[in-house]
DODO-243641 format. One record per residue (C-alpha): residue number from 1; residue in three letters; y, z, x negated. Coordinates in steps of 0.2 Angstrom, whole numbers. Example, Ala and Ser with C-alpha at 12.3 -4.5 7.8 and 13.67 -1.06 7.14 Angstrom:
residues 2
1 ALA -22 39 -62;
2 SER -5 36 -68;
***
This chain:
residues 299
1 UNK 86 -535 -456;
2 UNK 100 -545 -463;
3 UNK 99 -548 -483;
4 UNK 114 -538 -485;
5 UNK 114 -524 -474;
6 UNK 103 -512 -488;
7 UNK 115 -517 -499;
8 UNK 130 -515 -489;
9 UNK 124 -497 -484;
10 UNK 125 -491 -504;
11 UNK 140 -500 -505;
12 UNK 147 -488 -490;
13 UNK 140 -473 -500;
14 UNK 151 -477 -513;
15 UNK 166 -481 -506;
16 UNK 174 -465 -507;
17 UNK 172 -463 -525;
18 UNK 178 -481 -525;
19 UNK 192 -478 -518;
20 UNK 198 -464 -527;
21 UNK 197 -471 -543;
22 UNK 206 -487 -537;
23 UNK 220 -476 -530;
24 UNK 222 -467 -546;
25 UNK 225 -485 -555;
26 UNK 234 -491 -544;
27 UNK 244 -479 -536;
28 UNK 246 -486 -519;
29 UNK 232 -486 -504;
30 UNK 233 -502 -498;
31 UNK 231 -511 -514;
32 UNK 218 -501 -519;
33 UNK 209 -504 -502;
34 UNK 210 -524 -509;
35 UNK 203 -519 -524;
36 UNK 189 -509 -516;
37 UNK 186 -526 -505;
38 UNK 185 -534 -520;
39 UNK 171 -525 -527;
40 UNK 161 -527 -510;
41 UNK 163 -545 -513;
42 UNK 158 -548 -528;
43 UNK 143 -536 -525;
44 UNK 138 -547 -510;
45 UNK 137 -562 -522;
46 UNK 128 -554 -536;
47 UNK 110 -553 -540;
48 UNK 108 -533 -534;
49 UNK 91 -534 -541;
50 UNK 97 -534 -559;
51 UNK 111 -521 -557;
52 UNK 101 -504 -564;
53 UNK 114 -492 -558;
54 UNK 125 -495 -544;
55 UNK 138 -483 -544;
56 UNK 141 -488 -563;
57 UNK 144 -506 -560;
58 UNK 153 -502 -545;
59 UNK 165 -492 -554;
60 UNK 166 -507 -570;
61 UNK 170 -520 -556;
62 UNK 182 -509 -548;
63 UNK 191 -505 -564;
64 UNK 192 -525 -569;
65 UNK 199 -528 -554;
66 UNK 213 -515 -555;
67 UNK 217 -520 -573;
68 UNK 219 -537 -567;
69 UNK 230 -532 -553;
70 UNK 241 -520 -564;
71 UNK 243 -534 -576;
72 UNK 249 -548 -564;
73 UNK 264 -532 -558;
74 UNK 268 -532 -577;
75 UNK 269 -555 -577;
76 UNK 278 -554 -559;
77 UNK 291 -542 -573;
78 UNK 291 -558 -586;
79 UNK 279 -548 -596;
80 UNK 265 -556 -606;
81 UNK 249 -557 -595;
82 UNK 231 -555 -602;
83 UNK 218 -563 -594;
84 UNK 199 -564 -596;
85 UNK 186 -550 -595;
86 UNK 168 -550 -597;
87 UNK 156 -547 -583;
88 UNK 151 -532 -576;
89 UNK 139 -520 -588;
90 UNK 124 -518 -576;
91 UNK 113 -506 -586;
92 UNK 127 -493 -587;
93 UNK 121 -475 -583;
94 UNK 130 -463 -572;
95 UNK 142 -453 -578;
96 UNK 153 -446 -565;
97 UNK 151 -428 -559;
98 UNK 156 -427 -542;
99 UNK 163 -407 -544;
100 UNK 174 -412 -557;
101 UNK 179 -427 -548;
102 UNK 184 -416 -533;
103 UNK 193 -405 -542;
104 UNK 204 -418 -552;
105 UNK 206 -428 -533;
106 UNK 216 -410 -527;
107 UNK 226 -409 -544;
108 UNK 232 -427 -543;
109 UNK 248 -432 -536;
110 UNK 263 -445 -536;
111 UNK 271 -434 -551;
112 UNK 254 -440 -560;
113 UNK 256 -459 -551;
114 UNK 276 -460 -556;
115 UNK 270 -455 -575;
116 UNK 255 -466 -573;
117 UNK 269 -481 -568;
118 UNK 278 -479 -585;
119 UNK 260 -482 -596;
120 UNK 253 -501 -601;
121 UNK 238 -507 -588;
122 UNK 226 -503 -603;
123 UNK 233 -486 -608;
124 UNK 233 -482 -587;
125 UNK 216 -488 -588;
126 UNK 209 -481 -602;
127 UNK 216 -462 -594;
128 UNK 211 -463 -578;
129 UNK 193 -469 -581;
130 UNK 191 -456 -596;
131 UNK 200 -441 -591;
132 UNK 199 -442 -574;
133 UNK 181 -448 -569;
134 UNK 173 -446 -586;
135 UNK 168 -461 -592;
136 UNK 164 -463 -612;
137 UNK 176 -475 -621;
138 UNK 160 -485 -626;
139 UNK 159 -491 -608;
140 UNK 178 -492 -606;
141 UNK 180 -502 -621;
142 UNK 171 -518 -613;
143 UNK 182 -514 -599;
144 UNK 199 -517 -609;
145 UNK 191 -529 -622;
146 UNK 195 -516 -636;
147 UNK 185 -507 -647;
148 UNK 181 -488 -642;
149 UNK 191 -484 -655;
150 UNK 206 -492 -648;
151 UNK 200 -487 -631;
152 UNK 201 -469 -637;
153 UNK 220 -471 -644;
154 UNK 225 -480 -628;
155 UNK 219 -464 -618;
156 UNK 226 -453 -630;
157 UNK 244 -460 -629;
158 UNK 244 -460 -611;
159 UNK 239 -443 -611;
160 UNK 254 -436 -622;
161 UNK 264 -445 -611;
162 UNK 256 -435 -595;
163 UNK 256 -419 -602;
164 UNK 275 -422 -607;
165 UNK 279 -426 -590;
166 UNK 272 -409 -584;
167 UNK 288 -399 -590;
168 UNK 300 -408 -580;
169 UNK 287 -410 -564;
170 UNK 297 -395 -554;
171 UNK 314 -402 -554;
172 UNK 308 -421 -551;
173 UNK 297 -413 -536;
174 UNK 314 -408 -529;
175 UNK 324 -423 -533;
176 UNK 311 -434 -525;
177 UNK 310 -424 -509;
178 UNK 330 -425 -506;
179 UNK 327 -445 -510;
180 UNK 313 -445 -496;
181 UNK 326 -436 -485;
182 UNK 341 -448 -489;
183 UNK 328 -463 -484;
184 UNK 323 -454 -469;
185 UNK 342 -449 -465;
186 UNK 347 -468 -467;
187 UNK 333 -474 -457;
188 UNK 336 -465 -443;
189 UNK 355 -469 -441;
190 UNK 350 -488 -445;
191 UNK 362 -485 -461;
192 UNK 358 -502 -471;
193 UNK 371 -496 -486;
194 UNK 362 -479 -489;
195 UNK 344 -488 -488;
196 UNK 350 -499 -500;
197 UNK 355 -486 -511;
198 UNK 340 -477 -514;
199 UNK 329 -492 -516;
200 UNK 326 -500 -533;
201 UNK 332 -518 -532;
202 UNK 313 -525 -534;
203 UNK 306 -511 -522;
204 UNK 288 -517 -514;
205 UNK 283 -511 -496;
206 UNK 265 -513 -492;
207 UNK 259 -512 -476;
208 UNK 242 -510 -470;
209 UNK 234 -521 -457;
210 UNK 233 -506 -445;
211 UNK 251 -502 -447;
212 UNK 257 -519 -445;
213 UNK 249 -520 -428;
214 UNK 256 -505 -423;
215 UNK 273 -510 -429;
216 UNK 270 -525 -415;
217 UNK 266 -515 -402;
218 UNK 281 -505 -402;
219 UNK 293 -520 -409;
220 UNK 310 -518 -401;
221 UNK 318 -533 -395;
222 UNK 327 -544 -407;
223 UNK 320 -532 -422;
224 UNK 314 -538 -438;
225 UNK 294 -539 -438;
226 UNK 285 -529 -451;
227 UNK 277 -541 -463;
228 UNK 261 -534 -475;
229 UNK 271 -534 -491;
230 UNK 291 -537 -494;
231 UNK 300 -538 -508;
232 UNK 318 -533 -513;
233 UNK 328 -520 -506;
234 UNK 338 -530 -494;
235 UNK 322 -536 -486;
236 UNK 314 -519 -487;
237 UNK 330 -509 -481;
238 UNK 332 -522 -465;
239 UNK 312 -520 -461;
240 UNK 314 -500 -462;
241 UNK 332 -499 -454;
242 UNK 329 -488 -439;
243 UNK 308 -489 -441;
244 UNK 307 -472 -448;
245 UNK 316 -463 -435;
246 UNK 303 -456 -428;
247 UNK 293 -448 -443;
248 UNK 294 -432 -451;
249 UNK 294 -425 -469;
250 UNK 279 -419 -476;
251 UNK 268 -416 -492;
252 UNK 256 -429 -492;
253 UNK 242 -426 -505;
254 UNK 255 -414 -513;
255 UNK 269 -429 -516;
256 UNK 285 -427 -503;
257 UNK 283 -441 -489;
258 UNK 285 -445 -471;
259 UNK 273 -444 -457;
260 UNK 274 -450 -440;
261 UNK 263 -438 -429;
262 UNK 263 -437 -412;
263 UNK 257 -421 -404;
264 UNK 255 -415 -421;
265 UNK 242 -427 -427;
266 UNK 246 -442 -440;
267 UNK 245 -457 -435;
268 UNK 255 -469 -449;
269 UNK 262 -463 -465;
270 UNK 275 -465 -477;
271 UNK 271 -462 -496;
272 UNK 283 -467 -511;
273 UNK 284 -470 -529;
274 UNK 300 -464 -536;
275 UNK 306 -469 -553;
276 UNK 323 -465 -562;
277 UNK 328 -458 -543;
278 UNK 326 -474 -535;
279 UNK 312 -480 -523;
280 UNK 301 -493 -529;
281 UNK 286 -493 -519;
282 UNK 284 -487 -501;
283 UNK 266 -488 -494;
284 UNK 265 -488 -475;
285 UNK 246 -482 -469;
286 UNK 239 -482 -451;
287 UNK 221 -485 -453;
288 UNK 215 -468 -445;
289 UNK 198 -469 -457;
290 UNK 213 -469 -472;
291 UNK 224 -455 -464;
292 UNK 208 -444 -461;
293 UNK 207 -442 -478;
294 UNK 224 -439 -485;
295 UNK 230 -421 -486;
296 UNK 246 -418 -474;
297 UNK 257 -406 -472;
298 UNK 270 -407 -460;
299 UNK 286 -398 -465;
***
């Protein structure tokens, strides 16, 4: 039996949990996949015999990878980058309640992800790990390189922002449906100017590998190719002009989105992060395994 096969089987048993942790932190399906893959690479290069609790170790690794990714986002916006993280704690005890995790997963949608986008990386990690996944602050503190008291304060500050956002959720949810509808109308008509109007100047488009392959197979002659990542409103608008024409509105994990679903079966999904009435992030997802995990309601 290959050396990594038993380890890979154990990793796969934890993949869904790790994907959930990463998605809550990053708000992006494709980036969450990257974070989970990085966790596997680190595990495969480690001496697994020294790891007392694999699930806790992997959760710690994914959290640190996500923290690095969140800080990288901030640095691209000309904010300071805080680098350097200690090695994972191999002896952490499991504290994650699967039932609690399932309830939280059902209740978290784009509304919360939008609020999380306003938090600092440290606030976001502290809040997600403690409030969503029940990790104690003693375990969160080393991830952030803070004291347990400081980690508790970060989570508390994040919690106040999230709770304050609940009052405006309904109106904001309606407004986001309107913005996604405007995006769809502009894409269907190929209206470049209308697409620019709903996109943030620094919008990011991320497409998973399955979406890139699907787009290439359906590529019209002379049309721009879909790249795995595009940045900036002009580039994103040019790439998506006419591309979402066959999509239809849907709720994806409770949030407004778009789905291409021939015969009623989702084959690709557009998820949106909207801040201050502008689309700041679009994820195009076509990986069949990930699509099956999404809660999609066609409208």
